[in-house]
C-alpha positions in Angstrom: -38.2 -152.4 30.4 -42.0 -152.6 30.3 -44.4 -155.5 31.3 -48.1 -155.3 30.6 -48.0 -151.5 30.4 -45.9 -151.4 33.6 -42.6 -149.5 33.3 -40.0 -151.1 35.6 -38.5 -147.9 36.7 -37.4 -147.0 40.1 -38.4 -144.0 42.0 -36.0 -142.2 44.3 -34.9 -144.3 47.3 -33.6 -143.1 50.7 -30.6 -145.4 51.3 -28.2 -146.0 54.1 -24.5 -145.7 53.3 -22.6 -148.7 54.6 -18.9 -148.1 53.6 -16.6 -146.5 51.1 -13.4 -147.7 49.5 -11.5 -144.6 48.2 -8.7 -146.6 46.7 -11.2 -148.5 44.3 -13.7 -145.8 44.1 -16.5 -147.9 45.5 -19.5 -146.8 47.5 -21.7 -149.4 49.3 -25.2 -148.9 50.3 -27.9 -150.9 52.0 -31.2 -151.6 50.2 -34.0 -153.1 52.4 -36.4 -155.0 50.0 -39.8 -153.8 51.3 -41.6 -152.4 48.3 -41.7 -152.1 44.6 -38.7 -149.8 43.8 -36.4 -151.5 46.4 -37.2 -154.9 44.9 -36.2 -153.7 41.4 -32.7 -153.0 42.8 -32.0 -156.8 42.8 -32.2 -156.5 38.9 -29.4 -154.0 38.6 -26.5 -155.4 36.6 -22.7 -154.7 37.0 -21.9 -151.6 34.9 -25.5 -150.3 34.9 -25.6 -146.5 35.7 -27.2 -145.4 38.9 -27.6 -141.8 40.2 -26.7 -141.1 43.8 -27.4 -137.8 45.6 -25.9 -137.0 49.0 -25.0 -137.7 51.7 -27.5 -135.1 53.0 -28.8 -134.1 56.4 -26.7 -133.9 59.6 -24.0 -136.5 60.3 -24.0 -138.6 63.5 -22.1 -137.0 66.2 -18.9 -139.2 67.1 -17.4 -137.3 69.9 -13.8 -138.2 71.4 -13.2 -139.6 74.9 -16.7 -140.9 75.7 -18.2 -144.2 76.6 -20.8 -145.0 74.1 -23.6 -147.7 74.1 -24.7 -148.7 70.7 -28.0 -150.5 70.4 -28.7 -152.1 67.0 -31.7 -154.0 65.8 -31.6 -155.9 62.5 -30.4 -153.7 59.6 -29.7 -151.0 62.1 -26.4 -152.9 62.8 -25.4 -152.1 59.2 -25.3 -148.4 60.2 -23.9 -148.8 63.7 -20.7 -150.5 62.8 -19.5 -147.6 60.8 -20.4 -145.2 63.7 -18.7 -147.6 66.2 -15.6 -147.5 64.0 -15.6 -143.6 63.8 -16.1 -143.4 67.6 -13.2 -145.7 68.3 -11.1 -143.7 65.9 -11.8 -140.6 68.0 -10.7 -142.4 71.2 -14.1 -143.3 72.5 -15.0 -146.7 74.2 -17.8 -148.6 72.5 -20.2 -151.2 74.1 -22.3 -152.6 71.4 -25.7 -154.6 71.7 -26.3 -156.1 68.4 -29.8 -157.7 68.1 -31.3 -160.0 65.5 -34.5 -162.1 65.2 -32.9 -165.2 63.8 -29.3 -166.6 63.7 -29.3 -166.3 59.9 -29.8 -162.5 60.1 -26.3 -161.7 61.3 -23.7 -160.5 58.7 -20.4 -158.4 58.6 -19.4 -159.9 62.0 -15.7 -158.8 61.6 -16.8 -155.2 60.8 -18.9 -155.2 63.9 -16.1 -156.7 66.1 -13.7 -154.0 64.7 -16.3 -151.2 65.6 -16.7 -152.2 69.3 -14.5 -152.8 72.4 -17.2 -155.1 73.8 -20.2 -156.8 72.0 -23.3 -158.5 73.3 -24.7 -160.6 70.6 -28.5 -160.7 71.1 -30.7 -163.2 69.2 -34.5 -164.2 69.7 -33.8 -167.6 68.3 -32.2 -170.3 70.4 -29.3 -171.3 70.8 -28.2 -167.8 69.7 -24.6 -166.8 68.9 -21.3 -167.9 70.1 -19.0 -164.9 70.8 -15.8 -164.8 68.8 -13.8 -162.8 71.3 -13.1 -163.3 75.1 -14.6 -160.0 76.1 -17.8 -160.4 74.2 -21.1 -162.0 75.4 -24.2 -163.6 73.9 -27.8 -163.6 75.0 -31.0 -165.4 73.8 -33.9 -162.9 74.0 -34.7 -159.3 73.1 -32.3 -156.5 73.4 -33.9 -154.9 76.5 -33.6 -158.1 78.4 -30.0 -158.3 77.2 -29.2 -155.0 78.6 -30.9 -155.9 81.8 -28.9 -159.1 82.1 -25.7 -157.3 81.4 -26.4 -154.6 84.0 -27.3 -157.0 86.6 -24.1 -159.1 86.1 -25.8 -162.2 84.8 -23.7 -162.4 81.7 -20.4 -162.6 83.8 -17.6 -160.1 84.3 -17.8 -157.0 82.3 -15.3 -154.6 81.0 -17.6 -151.6 80.5 -20.3 -150.9 83.2 -23.5 -149.2 82.0 -22.9 -146.6 84.7 -20.0 -145.3 82.7 -22.0 -144.7 79.6 -22.1 -141.1 78.4 -24.2 -141.6 75.3 -26.7 -144.1 73.9 -27.2 -144.3 70.1 -30.1 -146.6 69.0 -30.9 -147.6 65.5 -33.4 -150.2 64.6 -37.2 -150.6 64.2 -39.4 -147.9 65.8 -40.8 -150.6 68.1 -37.3 -151.6 69.4 -36.2 -148.0 69.9 -39.4 -147.2 71.7 -38.8 -150.2 73.9 -35.4 -149.0 74.7 -36.6 -145.5 75.5 -39.4 -146.8 77.9 -37.0 -149.2 79.6 -34.5 -146.5 80.3 -36.9 -144.7 82.3 -38.0 -147.7 84.2 -36.5 -151.3 84.2 -33.0 -150.0 83.0 -32.9 -146.8 85.0 -30.8 -148.1 87.9 -27.9 -149.0 85.6 -27.4 -145.6 83.9 -26.0 -142.4 85.4 -28.2 -139.3 85.4 -27.4 -136.9 82.6 -26.3 -139.4 79.9 -27.6 -138.6 76.3 -29.8 -141.0 74.4 -30.2 -140.8 70.6 -32.7 -142.5 68.4 -32.2 -142.6 64.6 -35.8 -142.0 63.2 -36.4 -143.8 60.0 -39.2 -141.5 59.0 -41.1 -141.5 55.7 -39.3 -139.5 53.0 -40.0 -138.7 49.5 -38.5 -135.6 48.1 -34.9 -136.2 49.0 -34.3 -132.5 48.9 -34.5 -131.7 52.6 -37.6 -129.8 54.2 -39.5 -129.6 50.8 -42.3 -132.2 50.8 -43.0 -132.6 54.5 -43.5 -136.3 54.3 -40.9 -136.7 57.0 -42.5 -134.4 59.7 -42.3 -136.0 63.1 -43.8 -134.8 66.3 -41.6 -134.4 69.4 -42.8 -133.9 73.0 -40.7 -132.2 75.6 -40.6 -134.7 78.5 -40.6 -132.1 81.2 -43.2 -129.4 80.0 -45.1 -131.7 77.6 -44.8 -129.0 74.9 -45.2 -130.5 71.4 -43.2 -129.5 68.4 -43.0 -130.6 64.7 -39.7 -131.2 63.1 -38.3 -132.1 59.6 -36.7 -135.4 60.6 -35.0 -135.8 57.1 -32.7 -132.8 58.2 -31.4 -134.7 61.2 -32.7 -138.2 61.9 -30.7 -138.5 65.1 -33.2 -137.3 67.7 -33.4 -137.0 71.4 -34.9 -140.4 72.4 -36.8 -138.9 75.3 -38.5 -136.4 72.9 -39.5 -138.7 70.3 -43.3 -139.4 70.0 -43.0 -143.0 69.0 -46.7 -143.7 68.6 -46.8 -140.9 66.0 -43.8 -142.3 64.3 -45.6 -145.7 64.1 -48.6 -144.2 62.6 -46.4 -142.3 60.1 -44.6 -145.3 59.1 -47.9 -147.3 58.5 -49.7 -144.6 56.7 -48.8 -145.8 53.1 -48.8 -149.5 54.2 -51.6 -150.6 51.9 -50.4 -148.8 48.8 -46.8 -150.2 49.4 -48.1 -153.9 49.7 -50.2 -153.6 46.5 -47.3 -152.1 44.6 -44.9 -154.9 45.8 -47.5 -157.5 44.7 -47.9 -155.9 41.3 -44.1 -155.6 40.8 -43.7 -159.2 41.9 -46.2 -160.3 39.2 -44.5 -158.1 36.6 -41.1 -159.7 37.4 -42.5 -163.1 37.2 -44.0 -162.5 33.8 -40.7 -160.8 32.7 -38.9 -163.9 33.8 -41.2 -166.2 31.7 -40.9 -163.8 28.7 -37.1 -164.0 29.0 -37.2 -167.7 29.3 -39.4 -168.1 26.3 -37.2 -165.9 24.3 -34.1 -167.9 25.3 -35.9 -171.0 24.0 
């Protein structure tokens, strides 16, 4: 379909796999509407063909017999509930901090509950959430404040102390993950035992979808001990050592195409409105 010389065709998108249904042959993905091509996904109709490539890259480690802290922000929770389910299937305990900006942002509650032994529901908007299980808790405020309150015992009796955590996996905005990384070294440091692993899932810019070809996904890391800097292809493995991630660089990388993406979205929105009017006129 074309509108005023603009072909409404989508470029390749890096999507997050949410779930699979082997019996029905269904694959669910998550599309975040943030630009032109992702906005066009809303126009796809049942039965319309799509082409999927992957999964590619390195899968998230889900080791058995560990105590794992999951920290999810916004749409990061759509990824973490499948990771939590895999961890529990391997016999690991899962403590899950699920953070949202507004009450309306929460979804797939039953899936998240199935993926965690204990959940702390966090929301910036009062009055926050009401836990659906006896062992779960709720907090109004950001996710770092929630972890602090949990560790200090201000949320009541707890089943999984932070001192027993072997691994932290954080998925969300770069600002949220950076806040967690900094807090682990300062405000939250007394709650965690030395030697635990902390992983951040880096949503870096990607373009070629072919792994280590276009270099759009290059990300700088810095050794926290020696200060040595290295450059990695984050498309090959987006799960990176949280203490090595150069979050300011990641922030700049994610912002580098901001103006172009905003202009594209505005133009696509304009084209879709004109398409809607044209369709309505044809129907009349």
